C-alpha positions in Angstrom: 5.6 13.7 -10.1 5.4 10.2 -11.4 2.9 11.3 -14.1 5.4 14.0 -15.3 8.1 11.3 -15.5 5.8 9.0 -17.4 4.9 11.8 -19.8 8.6 12.7 -20.3 9.4 9.0 -21.0 6.6 8.7 -23.5 7.8 11.8 -25.4 11.4 10.6 -25.5 10.4 7.1 -26.7 8.1 8.5 -29.4 10.8 10.9 -30.6 13.3 8.1 -30.9 10.8 5.6 -32.5 8.2 7.2 -34.7 4.8 5.5 -34.6 5.0 4.2 -38.2 8.1 2.1 -37.2 7.2 1.0 -33.7 3.9 1.4 -31.8 5.0 1.9 -28.2 2.7 2.5 -25.3 4.2 3.2 -21.9 1.8 2.8 -19.0 2.8 3.9 -15.6 0.6 2.0 -13.1 2.3 3.2 -9.9 0.0 5.9 -8.5 1.3 5.5 -4.9 4.2 7.7 -3.7 6.5 5.7 -1.5 9.1 8.5 -1.3 7.8 10.0 1.9 7.9 6.8 3.9 10.3 7.4 6.9 13.3 5.1 7.2 13.7 3.0 10.4 17.1 3.6 11.9 18.5 1.0 14.2 19.6 3.7 16.7 16.0 4.9 17.1 14.7 1.4 17.9 14.6 -0.6 21.1 14.0 -4.2 20.3 13.3 -7.1 22.7 11.9 -10.6 22.5 9.4 -11.7 25.1 7.3 -14.7 25.7 4.1 -14.8 23.7 0.6 -15.6 24.8 -2.6 -17.0 23.4 -3.6 -20.4 22.1 -0.8 -23.0 21.6 -0.2 -24.2 25.1 3.2 -25.0 26.5 5.1 -24.3 23.3 3.8 -20.7 23.2 4.4 -20.1 26.9 8.0 -21.3 26.9 9.5 -19.7 23.7 10.5 -16.0 23.6 9.6 -15.3 20.0 7.2 -12.3 20.5 9.0 -9.2 19.1 8.5 -5.9 20.9 9.7 -2.8 19.1 9.8 0.7 20.6 10.5 3.7 18.5 12.4 6.0 20.9 11.7 9.4 19.2 7.9 9.0 19.0 7.3 6.4 21.8 5.3 4.1 19.5 5.4 0.5 20.7 4.6 -2.5 18.4 4.2 -6.1 19.7 4.1 -8.8 17.1 3.5 -12.5 17.8 1.9 -13.6 14.5 4.5 -16.3 13.5 6.3 -19.0 15.4 9.7 -17.7 14.2 11.3 -14.8 16.0 12.9 -13.5 12.7 9.6 -13.5 10.9 8.0 -11.7 13.9 10.8 -9.2 13.8 10.3 -8.4 10.1 6.5 -8.2 10.6 7.0 -5.8 13.6 9.3 -3.6 11.6 6.7 -3.4 8.7 3.9 -2.6 11.2 6.1 0.1 12.8 7.0 1.6 9.5 3.3 1.8 8.5 2.4 3.4 11.8 5.2 6.0 11.5 4.1 6.8 8.0 0.6 7.3 9.1 1.7 9.5 12.0 4.2 11.7 10.0 2.5 11.9 6.6 -1.1 11.7 7.5 -3.3 11.8 4.4 -0.2 11.4 2.2 0.8 8.1 3.8 1.0 4.9 1.7 -2.0 3.4 3.5 -4.2 6.4 2.8 -3.1 6.6 -0.8 -4.1 3.0 -1.3 -7.5 3.6 0.3 -8.0 6.7 -1.9 -7.0 4.6 -5.0 -9.6 1.9 -4.0 -12.3 4.6 -3.5 -11.5 6.1 -6.9 -11.7 2.6 -8.6 -15.1 2.0 -6.8 -16.4 5.4 -7.9 -15.3 4.7 -11.5 -17.0 1.3 -11.6 -20.2 2.8 -10.1 -20.2 5.5 -12.7 -19.8 2.9 -15.5 -22.5 0.7 -14.1 -24.9 3.6 -13.8 -24.1 4.7 -17.4 -24.7 1.2 -18.7 -27.9 0.9 -16.7 -29.1 4.2 -18.2 -28.3 3.1 -21.7 -30.2 -0.2 -21.2 -33.2 1.7 -19.9 -33.2 4.0 -22.9 -32.8 1.1 -25.3 -35.8 -0.7 -23.6 -37.9 2.5 -24.0 -37.0 2.7 -27.6 -37.9 -0.9 -28.3 -41.3 -0.7 -26.6 -42.3 2.3 -28.8 
């Protein structure tokens, strides 16, 4: 869908501005589709702050800044105690819950899987270029030895 939009935008710009007047190149780098990410509704969430645990001693044991989010429809529970601040832990927990919901609902079309596939594609492309260059060097060496 984004490729079609980019193509349409290119044609419109090139019709308005001929190449002899203005050389315009439109590059759409966004290959990840965020439109399927499910929204988090406050009615579907059950949020509580509990005491954290781990290293940090008395300060960690006394403050209730560990955010626990429960998504009522799916039953997914996320516990976040990364930061010292309750508001930052709340934001982080919501981001984690959104990612988990996206993975659950969209599966292979989730943002995380799209990013992984994009990285795999970049790796395959760089491997292909490296092998091609290696082959060209090998052919050049064989020609030079003859």
